[in-house]
C-alpha positions in Angstrom: -83.9 -9.7 -7.5 -80.8 -7.7 -8.8 -81.0 -5.9 -12.0 -79.3 -7.1 -15.1 -76.0 -5.5 -16.0 -75.5 -4.3 -19.6 -71.9 -5.4 -20.5 -70.6 -3.9 -23.6 -68.1 -6.1 -25.6 -64.4 -5.2 -25.1 -63.9 -5.0 -28.7 -67.0 -3.2 -30.1 -65.4 -3.2 -33.7 -66.7 -6.7 -34.1 -70.4 -6.1 -33.3 -73.2 -5.8 -35.7 -76.2 -4.1 -34.4 -79.5 -5.2 -36.0 -82.8 -3.4 -35.5 -86.0 -5.2 -36.6 -89.6 -4.8 -36.6 -92.6 -7.1 -37.7 -95.7 -6.0 -39.4 -98.6 -8.5 -39.1 -102.0 -9.3 -40.4 -104.9 -10.8 -38.7 -106.3 -12.8 -41.6 -106.3 -16.1 -39.7 -109.4 -16.8 -37.6 -109.5 -19.1 -34.6 -113.0 -18.5 -33.6 -115.7 -15.8 -33.9 -113.9 -13.7 -31.4 -110.3 -14.6 -31.9 -107.8 -14.0 -34.7 -104.1 -14.7 -35.0 -101.5 -12.1 -35.7 -99.2 -13.4 -38.2 -96.1 -11.7 -39.5 -96.1 -10.7 -43.1 -93.1 -8.5 -43.3 -90.0 -7.8 -41.3 -87.9 -4.6 -41.8 -84.2 -4.6 -40.7 -81.7 -1.8 -40.3 -78.2 -2.3 -39.1 -74.9 -0.7 -38.4 -71.4 -1.6 -37.4 -68.7 0.6 -35.9 -67.7 1.8 -39.2 -71.0 3.1 -40.4 -72.9 4.0 -37.1 -72.2 7.6 -37.5 -73.3 7.8 -41.3 -76.5 9.9 -41.5 -77.7 8.4 -44.8 -79.0 5.0 -44.0 -79.6 4.2 -47.7 -75.8 4.3 -48.3 -74.0 1.1 -48.2 -71.4 0.4 -45.6 -67.8 -1.0 -46.8 -68.1 -3.6 -44.1 -71.7 -4.6 -43.4 -72.7 -3.7 -47.0 -76.4 -2.9 -47.4 -77.8 -1.4 -44.1 -81.5 -1.8 -44.9 -83.4 -5.1 -45.5 -87.1 -6.3 -45.8 -88.2 -9.9 -45.9 -91.7 -10.8 -47.1 -91.9 -14.4 -48.1 -91.1 -15.9 -44.7 -90.3 -13.0 -42.4 -89.3 -15.0 -39.4 -87.3 -17.6 -41.3 -85.7 -15.1 -43.6 -84.6 -13.0 -40.6 -83.2 -16.2 -38.9 -81.2 -17.0 -42.1 -80.0 -13.4 -42.3 -78.9 -13.3 -38.8 -77.1 -16.6 -39.2 -75.2 -15.6 -42.3 -71.3 -16.0 -41.7 -69.6 -12.6 -41.3 -65.8 -12.9 -41.0 -65.7 -9.5 -39.0 -68.7 -9.8 -36.7 -68.3 -12.2 -33.8 -71.3 -10.8 -32.0 -74.7 -9.8 -33.5 -77.0 -7.8 -31.4 -80.8 -7.9 -32.5 -83.0 -5.4 -31.1 -86.8 -4.8 -31.5 -88.8 -1.9 -30.3 -91.4 -4.1 -28.7 -89.5 -7.4 -28.3 -90.7 -8.3 -24.8 -94.4 -8.1 -25.5 -94.7 -8.8 -29.3 -91.8 -9.0 -31.8 -89.8 -11.7 -30.0 -92.7 -14.1 -29.6 -92.6 -14.8 -33.3 -88.8 -15.5 -32.9 -89.4 -17.7 -30.0 -92.2 -19.6 -31.7 -89.8 -20.4 -34.7 -86.9 -21.3 -32.4 -89.1 -23.8 -30.4 -90.2 -25.3 -33.8 -86.6 -25.8 -34.7 -86.1 -27.5 -31.3 -83.9 -24.9 -30.0 -83.7 -24.3 -26.3 -83.6 -20.5 -25.7 -83.0 -19.3 -22.0 -85.6 -16.9 -21.1 -86.4 -14.5 -18.1 -90.2 -13.8 -18.2 -92.6 -11.8 -16.3 -96.1 -13.1 -17.1 -96.2 -13.2 -21.0 -93.5 -10.6 -21.4 -89.9 -11.6 -22.1 -87.4 -9.7 -20.0 -84.1 -11.0 -21.5 -82.6 -13.8 -23.5 
């Protein structure tokens, strides 16, 4: 199998990079020995071509506005809603998680399946290599 090639967009000026991380609880019990990890918070940090070199993340960007977000009520649904918001300047949104293939992306995938979306996946066991 040949490795995937990373192809950067020709015009990186229209790309929004979104980094996210889920925090979970294990309050739901399936059996005496099994508990479910459920997301209770997602933290989001983003940047665009205009603010990527700004050192202070708490400062707003003129284009992508607020650069940090957190969603509590429905972390996965709120993240979906946020990522799908119309942005007149961003044609491409790149969502990145630290541990996507083994953990964070599974919450996204479960919600996508509930919404009857048909994501294309490359898997290796339970790990997701690429979408």
